[in-house]
MDTraj code that builds the backbone (N, CA, C; nanometers):
import mdtraj as md
import numpy as np

residues = "MET VAL GLU SER LYS ARG ALA ILE ALA ARG LEU LEU ARG GLN LEU ASP GLU GLU LEU CYS ALA LEU SER ASP VAL ASP TYR ARG ASP LEU LEU ASP GLY LYS LEU ARG LEU ALA LEU LEU HIS LYS ASN THR THR THR LEU SER LYS LYS ARG ARG CYS ALA VAL HIS ALA ASP GLU PRO ALA PHE ALA GLU ILE ALA ALA GLU LEU GLN ARG LEU SER ASP ARG GLU ALA GLY THR SER LEU LEU GLN GLN HIS CYS ASN THR ARG ILE ARG LEU GLU LYS LEU ALA ARG ARG LEU ASP LEU PRO VAL ARG ARG GLU ASP THR ALA GLU ASN LEU ARG ASP ARG ILE VAL GLU ALA THR ILE GLY PHE ARG LEU ARG SER GLN ALA ILE ARG GLY LYS ALA PRO GLU THR PRO".split()
xyz = np.array([
    [10.0502, 13.1199, 9.6424],
    [9.9147, 13.1147, 9.6929],
    [9.8442, 12.9871, 9.6474],
    [9.8598, 12.9515, 9.5204],
    [9.7948, 12.8324, 9.4665],
    [9.8490, 12.7076, 9.5352],
    [9.9796, 12.7040, 9.5597],
    [10.0410, 12.5884, 9.6256],
    [9.9868, 12.5702, 9.7668],
    [9.9656, 12.6794, 9.8408],
    [9.9129, 12.6667, 9.9767],
    [9.7673, 12.6192, 9.9744],
    [9.6909, 12.6601, 9.8725],
    [9.5531, 12.6114, 9.8597],
    [9.5524, 12.4612, 9.8347],
    [9.6438, 12.4159, 9.7510],
    [9.6520, 12.2725, 9.7226],
    [9.6937, 12.1943, 9.8473],
    [9.7850, 12.2503, 9.9240],
    [9.8299, 12.1830, 10.0457],
    [9.7159, 12.1714, 10.1463],
    [9.6387, 12.2770, 10.1587],
    [9.5244, 12.2748, 10.2506],
    [9.4196, 12.1753, 10.2015],
    [9.3943, 12.1746, 10.0720],
    [9.2971, 12.0795, 10.0156],
    [9.3440, 11.9363, 10.0389],
    [9.4734, 11.9100, 10.0219],
    [9.5291, 11.7755, 10.0451],
    [9.5146, 11.7371, 10.1921],
    [9.5403, 11.8305, 10.2805],
    [9.5264, 11.8056, 10.4234],
    [9.3818, 11.7723, 10.4589],
    [9.2875, 11.8462, 10.4040],
    [9.1463, 11.8210, 10.4316],
    [9.1007, 11.6861, 10.3756],
    [9.1527, 11.6459, 10.2587],
    [9.1197, 11.5136, 10.2046],
    [9.1715, 11.4032, 10.2955],
    [9.2943, 11.4215, 10.3446],
    [9.3507, 11.3213, 10.4358],
    [9.2703, 11.3153, 10.5652],
    [9.2276, 11.4302, 10.6159],
    [9.1453, 11.4340, 10.7357],
    [9.0135, 11.3616, 10.7100],
    [8.9533, 11.3838, 10.5932],
    [8.8295, 11.3158, 10.5562],
    [8.8499, 11.1643, 10.5554],
    [8.9596, 11.1173, 10.4976],
    [8.9870, 10.9737, 10.4925],
    [9.0014, 10.9157, 10.6334],
    [9.0705, 10.9879, 10.7201],
    [9.0899, 10.9387, 10.8566],
    [8.9576, 10.9354, 10.9329],
    [8.8741, 11.0370, 10.9158],
    [8.7442, 11.0385, 10.9832],
    [8.6549, 10.9258, 10.9326],
    [8.6606, 10.8978, 10.8035],
    [8.5803, 10.7883, 10.7472],
    [8.6280, 10.6531, 10.7989],
    [8.7540, 10.6417, 10.8341],
    [8.8096, 10.5156, 10.8810],
    [8.7794, 10.4900, 11.0292],
    [8.7308, 10.5913, 11.1015],
    [8.6994, 10.5733, 11.2436],
    [8.5813, 10.4792, 11.2611],
    [8.5843, 10.4028, 11.3678],
    [8.4683, 10.3197, 11.4004],
    [8.3567, 10.4116, 11.4495],
    [8.2349, 10.3597, 11.4513],
    [8.1210, 10.4400, 11.4969],
    [8.1396, 10.4856, 11.6412],
    [8.1943, 10.3990, 11.7241],
    [8.2153, 10.4325, 11.8655],
    [8.3169, 10.5462, 11.8774],
    [8.4295, 10.5354, 11.8046],
    [8.5303, 10.6406, 11.8097],
    [8.4752, 10.7718, 11.7554],
    [8.3936, 10.7646, 11.6514],
    [8.3359, 10.8856, 11.5933],
    [8.2436, 10.9548, 11.6939],
    [8.1600, 10.8744, 11.7625],
    [8.0716, 10.9319, 11.8645],
    [8.1533, 10.9932, 11.9775],
    [8.2602, 10.9239, 12.0196],
    [8.3453, 10.9777, 12.1251],
    [8.4119, 11.1086, 12.0811],
    [8.4494, 11.1166, 11.9557],
    [8.5091, 11.2392, 11.9033],
    [8.4077, 11.3531, 11.9077],
    [8.2846, 11.3248, 11.8658],
    [8.1805, 11.4281, 11.8684],
    [8.1454, 11.4699, 12.0105],
    [8.1525, 11.3745, 12.1053],
    [8.1197, 11.4047, 12.2445],
    [8.2359, 11.4701, 12.3191],
    [8.3508, 11.4823, 12.2542],
    [8.4665, 11.5444, 12.3173],
    [8.5504, 11.4482, 12.4004],
    [8.5219, 11.3188, 12.3954],
    [8.5996, 11.2204, 12.4700],
    [8.7304, 11.1874, 12.3990],
    [8.7345, 11.2080, 12.2682],
    [8.8556, 11.1896, 12.1891],
    [8.8943, 11.3235, 12.1290],
    [9.0238, 11.3395, 12.1044],
    [9.0726, 11.4614, 12.0419],
    [9.1488, 11.4249, 11.9162],
    [9.1464, 11.5132, 11.8209],
    [9.2251, 11.4962, 11.7000],
    [9.3610, 11.5601, 11.7204],
    [9.4629, 11.4954, 11.6685],
    [9.5975, 11.5511, 11.6743],
    [9.6612, 11.5314, 11.5378],
    [9.7320, 11.6316, 11.4920],
    [9.8026, 11.6217, 11.3656],
    [9.9476, 11.5856, 11.3931],
    [9.9939, 11.4819, 11.3267],
    [10.1321, 11.4396, 11.3394],
    [10.1963, 11.4420, 11.2023],
    [10.3172, 11.4886, 11.1959],
    [10.3880, 11.4875, 11.0685],
    [10.4657, 11.3582, 11.0585],
    [10.4311, 11.2798, 10.9576],
    [10.5020, 11.1553, 10.9321],
    [10.5584, 11.1618, 10.7918],
    [10.6730, 11.1113, 10.7751],
    [10.7337, 11.1080, 10.6432],
    [10.7027, 10.9734, 10.5784],
    [10.5775, 10.9570, 10.5362],
    [10.5345, 10.8324, 10.4736],
    [10.4765, 10.8627, 10.3374],
    [10.4708, 10.7622, 10.2556],
    [10.4097, 10.7801, 10.1245],
    [10.2603, 10.7615, 10.1384],
    [10.1852, 10.8315, 10.0576],
    [10.0402, 10.8193, 10.0618],
    [9.9962, 10.7084, 9.9687],
    [9.8772, 10.6600, 9.9914],
    [9.8214, 10.5592, 9.9035],
    [9.8027, 10.6168, 9.7643],
    [9.8277, 10.5373, 9.6660],
    [9.8041, 10.5842, 9.5299],
    [9.6539, 10.6016, 9.5102],
    [9.6181, 10.6823, 9.4123],
    [9.4767, 10.7076, 9.3865],
    [9.4053, 10.5771, 9.3520],
    [9.4721, 10.4913, 9.2772],
    [9.4124, 10.3637, 9.2385],
    [9.3838, 10.2789, 9.3620],
    [9.4761, 10.2754, 9.4570],
    [9.4583, 10.1954, 9.5776],
    [9.3504, 10.2544, 9.6670],
    [9.3450, 10.3888, 9.6777],
    [9.2398, 10.4518, 9.7576],
    [9.1029, 10.4176, 9.7024],
    [9.0887, 10.4200, 9.5707],
    [8.9612, 10.3856, 9.5088],
    [8.9265, 10.2399, 9.5351],
    [9.0260, 10.1530, 9.5345],
    [9.0017, 10.0110, 9.5605],
    [8.9548, 9.9907, 9.7039],
    [9.0106, 10.0658, 9.7973],
    [8.9700, 10.0541, 9.9371],
    [8.8241, 10.0945, 9.9520],
    [8.7845, 10.2062, 9.8899],
    [8.6460, 10.2510, 9.9000],
    [8.5523, 10.1613, 9.8205],
    [8.6026, 10.1002, 9.7137],
    [8.5193, 10.0104, 9.6336],
    [8.4827, 9.8847, 9.7123],
    [8.5630, 9.8479, 9.8111],
    [8.5362, 9.7293, 9.8919],
    [8.4217, 9.7488, 9.9898],
    [8.3842, 9.8725, 10.0200],
    [8.2815, 9.8980, 10.1201],
    [8.1510, 9.8216, 10.0941],
    [8.0945, 9.8244, 9.9723],
    [7.9715, 9.7467, 9.9497],
    [7.9939, 9.5967, 9.9698],
    [8.1118, 9.5481, 9.9325],
    [8.1410, 9.4057, 9.9497],
    [8.1399, 9.3700, 10.0980],
    [8.1964, 9.4556, 10.1822],
    [8.1967, 9.4281, 10.3256],
    [8.0552, 9.4306, 10.3819],
    [7.9717, 9.5197, 10.3309],
    [7.8326, 9.5251, 10.3763],
    [7.7607, 9.3953, 10.3396],
    [7.7859, 9.3453, 10.2194],
    [7.7231, 9.2202, 10.1767],
    [7.7724, 9.1019, 10.2599],
    [7.9014, 9.0982, 10.2883],
    [7.9579, 8.9890, 10.3690],
    [7.8988, 8.9937, 10.5093],
    [7.8906, 9.1130, 10.5669],
    [7.8341, 9.1266, 10.7019],
    [7.6883, 9.0822, 10.7037],
    [7.6124, 9.1186, 10.6011],
    [7.4715, 9.0784, 10.5941],
    [7.4598, 8.9267, 10.5791],
    [7.5448, 8.8686, 10.4980],
    [7.5421, 8.7225, 10.4795],
    [7.5775, 8.6506, 10.6102],
    [7.6740, 8.7024, 10.6841],
    [7.7095, 8.6424, 10.8133],
    [7.5914, 8.6473, 10.9094],
    [7.5133, 8.7536, 10.9045],
    [7.3967, 8.7652, 10.9913],
    [7.2897, 8.6620, 10.9556],
    [7.2850, 8.6214, 10.8292],
    [7.1847, 8.5239, 10.7853],
    [7.2257, 8.3797, 10.8140],
    [7.3550, 8.3525, 10.8215],
    [7.4019, 8.2149, 10.8404],
    [7.3719, 8.1660, 10.9820],
    [7.3518, 8.0351, 10.9948],
    [7.3256, 7.9777, 11.1264],
    [7.4230, 7.8654, 11.1579],
    [7.5386, 7.8653, 11.0926],
    [7.6382, 7.7606, 11.1122],
    [7.7775, 7.8245, 11.1150],
    [7.8532, 7.7996, 11.2204],
    [7.9866, 7.8577, 11.2334],
    [8.0781, 7.8179, 11.1180],
    [8.0705, 7.6917, 11.0769],
    [8.1573, 7.6434, 10.9692],
    [8.1274, 7.7164, 10.8387],
    [7.9999, 7.7412, 10.8119],
    [7.9623, 7.8146, 10.6913],
    [8.0163, 7.9575, 10.6974],
    [8.0130, 8.0177, 10.8154],
    [8.0676, 8.1525, 10.8324],
    [8.2176, 8.1557, 10.8113],
    [8.2863, 8.0558, 10.8654],
    [8.4311, 8.0477, 10.8465],
    [8.4643, 8.0298, 10.6989],
    [8.3893, 7.9451, 10.6312],
    [8.4100, 7.9215, 10.4888],
    [8.3870, 8.0487, 10.4076],
    [8.2810, 8.1214, 10.4405],
    [8.2513, 8.2473, 10.3715],
    [8.3673, 8.3451, 10.3870],
    [8.4193, 8.3564, 10.5087],
    [8.5302, 8.4490, 10.5332],
    [8.6569, 8.4043, 10.4611],
    [8.6818, 8.2742, 10.4551],
    [8.8001, 8.2255, 10.3845],
    [8.7911, 8.2551, 10.2355],
    [8.6707, 8.2546, 10.1812],
    [8.6526, 8.2832, 10.0393],
    [8.6649, 8.4319, 10.0084],
    [8.6035, 8.5159, 10.0908],
    [8.5930, 8.6579, 10.0576],
    [8.6907, 8.7482, 10.1317],
    [8.7368, 8.7076, 10.2464],
    [8.8311, 8.7880, 10.3244],
    [8.9525, 8.7006, 10.3559],
    [9.0330, 8.6770, 10.2554],
    [9.1424, 8.5829, 10.2721],
    [9.2713, 8.6469, 10.3236],
    [9.2704, 8.7753, 10.3538],
    [9.3891, 8.8392, 10.4109],
    [9.3545, 8.9022, 10.5454],
    [9.4566, 8.9236, 10.6247],
    [9.4369, 8.9839, 10.7557],
    [9.3809, 9.1252, 10.7423],
    [9.4267, 9.1979, 10.6429],
    [9.3820, 9.3363, 10.6237],
    [9.2325, 9.3409, 10.5942],
    [9.1853, 9.2528, 10.5065],
    [9.0409, 9.2502, 10.4755],
    [8.9603, 9.2074, 10.5981],
    [9.0116, 9.1107, 10.6743],
    [8.9433, 9.0686, 10.7967],
    [8.9378, 9.1833, 10.8971],
    [9.0464, 9.2589, 10.9064],
    [9.0508, 9.3726, 10.9986],
    [8.9479, 9.4781, 10.9585],
    [8.9363, 9.5062, 10.8294],
    [8.8382, 9.6047, 10.7827],
    [8.6961, 9.5578, 10.8120],
    [8.6711, 9.4288, 10.7915],
    [8.5381, 9.3743, 10.8203],
    [8.5098, 9.3807, 10.9699],
    [8.6083, 9.3461, 11.0515],
    [8.5909, 9.3510, 11.1969],
    [8.5597, 9.4937, 11.2420],
    [8.6297, 9.5893, 11.1880],
    [8.6031, 9.7294, 11.2241],
    [8.4632, 9.7714, 11.1795],
    [8.4204, 9.7234, 11.0631],
    [8.2850, 9.7537, 11.0151],
    [8.1800, 9.6967, 11.1101],
    [8.2120, 9.5825, 11.1717],
    [8.1209, 9.5182, 11.2664],
    [8.1397, 9.5722, 11.4086],
    [8.2213, 9.6753, 11.4242],
    [8.2510, 9.7377, 11.5539],
    [8.3155, 9.6409, 11.6518],
    [8.4017, 9.5546, 11.6000],
    [8.4773, 9.4642, 11.6868],
    [8.6138, 9.5258, 11.7125],
    [8.6652, 9.5127, 11.8336],
    [8.7985, 9.5663, 11.8601],
    [8.9042, 9.4858, 11.7844],
    [9.0015, 9.5556, 11.7300],
    [9.1100, 9.4917, 11.6555],
    [9.2414, 9.5351, 11.7176],
    [9.3233, 9.4362, 11.7485],
    [9.4561, 9.4637, 11.8041],
    [9.5609, 9.4375, 11.6973],
    [9.6711, 9.5034, 11.7090],
    [9.7784, 9.4886, 11.6115],
    [9.8310, 9.3455, 11.6074],
    [9.8303, 9.2783, 11.7200],
    [9.8856, 9.1427, 11.7260],
    [9.7857, 9.0339, 11.6859],
    [9.6636, 9.0712, 11.6499],
    [9.5648, 8.9729, 11.6054],
    [9.6109, 8.9063, 11.4758],
    [9.5960, 8.7740, 11.4708],
    [9.6266, 8.7007, 11.3482],
    [9.5000, 8.6909, 11.2636],
    [9.5176, 8.6509, 11.1384],
    [9.4014, 8.6353, 11.0492],
    [9.3063, 8.5309, 11.1073],
    [9.3597, 8.4213, 11.1580],
    [9.2753, 8.3157, 11.2146],
    [9.1990, 8.3664, 11.3367],
    [9.2668, 8.4420, 11.4213],
    [9.2035, 8.4988, 11.5401],
    [9.0906, 8.5932, 11.5006],
    [9.1165, 8.6812, 11.4045],
    [9.0122, 8.7733, 11.3580],
    [8.8949, 8.6977, 11.2981],
    [8.9240, 8.5952, 11.2171],
    [8.8177, 8.5160, 11.1549],
    [8.7297, 8.4527, 11.2624],
    [8.7928, 8.3941, 11.3638],
    [8.7169, 8.3309, 11.4719],
    [8.6314, 8.4323, 11.5479],
    [8.6878, 8.5495, 11.5765],
    [8.6127, 8.6510, 11.6508],
    [8.4960, 8.7059, 11.5696],
    [8.5151, 8.7221, 11.4392],
    [8.4062, 8.7698, 11.3533],
    [8.2932, 8.6673, 11.3512],
    [8.3289, 8.5395, 11.3358],
    [8.2269, 8.4333, 11.3328],
    [8.1537, 8.4279, 11.4664],
    [8.2252, 8.4359, 11.5770],
    [8.1610, 8.4319, 11.7087],
    [8.0707, 8.5525, 11.7315],
    [8.1138, 8.6685, 11.6824],
    [8.0345, 8.7900, 11.7042],
    [7.9091, 8.7936, 11.6172],
    [7.9119, 8.7267, 11.5034],
    [7.7975, 8.7335, 11.4133],
    [7.7085, 8.6096, 11.4185],
    [7.7680, 8.4931, 11.4372],
    [7.6912, 8.3679, 11.4348],
    [7.6901, 8.3022, 11.5723],
    [7.8056, 8.2930, 11.6339],
    [7.8185, 8.2222, 11.7612],
    [7.7313, 8.2780, 11.8716],
    [7.7245, 8.4113, 11.8819],
    [7.6434, 8.4688, 11.9901],
    [7.4964, 8.4339, 11.9715],
    [7.4515, 8.4299, 11.8456],
    [7.3119, 8.3980, 11.8178],
    [7.2824, 8.2519, 11.8527],
    [7.3750, 8.1620, 11.8200],
    [7.3573, 8.0200, 11.8528],
    [7.3561, 7.9985, 12.0044],
    [7.4460, 8.0675, 12.0752],
    [7.4497, 8.0559, 12.2216],
    [7.3203, 8.1081, 12.2827],
    [7.2725, 8.2199, 12.2320],
    [7.1486, 8.2780, 12.2831],
    [7.0310, 8.1835, 12.2616],
    [7.0246, 8.1222, 12.1449],
    [6.9171, 8.0279, 12.1159],
    [6.9274, 7.9050, 12.2048],
    [7.0487, 7.8588, 12.2323],
    [7.0672, 7.7422, 12.3187],
    [7.0223, 7.7742, 12.4616],
    [7.0529, 7.8942, 12.5081],
    [7.0128, 7.9343, 12.6432],
    [6.8612, 7.9418, 12.6531],
    [6.7977, 7.9945, 12.5493],
    [6.6522, 8.0058, 12.5495],
    [6.5841, 7.8735, 12.5164],
    [6.6609, 7.7746, 12.4769],
    [6.6047, 7.6437, 12.4460],
    [6.5396, 7.6344, 12.3113],
    [6.5755, 7.7226, 12.2214],
    [6.5185, 7.7225, 12.0872],
    [6.6154, 7.6561, 11.9912],
    [6.5601, 7.5837, 11.8946],
    [6.6432, 7.5251, 11.7893],
    [6.6815, 7.6367, 11.6912],
    [6.8018, 7.6315, 11.6351],
    [6.8413, 7.7356, 11.5372],
    [6.7493, 7.7315, 11.4153],
    [6.7135, 7.8503, 11.3699],
    [6.6285, 7.8602, 11.2513],
    [6.7131, 7.8417, 11.1278],
    [6.6649, 7.7626, 11.0335],
    [6.7360, 7.7452, 10.9090],
    [6.6587, 7.8132, 10.7973],
    [6.7280, 7.8921, 10.7170],
    [6.6572, 7.9646, 10.6099],
    [6.6137, 7.8728, 10.4985],
])
top = md.Topology()
chain = top.add_chain()
for i, resn in enumerate(residues, 1):
    res = top.add_residue(resn, chain, resSeq=i)
    for name in ("N", "CA", "C"):
        top.add_atom(name, md.element.get_by_symbol(name[0]), res)
traj = md.Trajectory(xyz[None], top)
């Protein structure tokens, strides 16, 4: 009986982790019934507790990076910021998902970096150019 309780608790923790990893759009679609949950049995190893904590510990850092990207008004500065703080494809992918950008398996780190910069800084610069306004400098 105790073993089955532990198995159910482990399953619910894994479900919680997967739900937390969903993008806002996917989560809304799940709540609206447009997406369905399916359980698949995979013979894979789980993340160690230390690694899971490290993944969740990065969340505030990603929020700070996203906020800093919103404040920047120069693409090169944004690229530099990402090279300093998100130097791996995995970190770039997590940041892109946090910004609700689509991520494909075949995306390279450089491609993700460029798309993040365009989505956070480039669109604002283009919009200002269309409206004929000079970019604001903080």
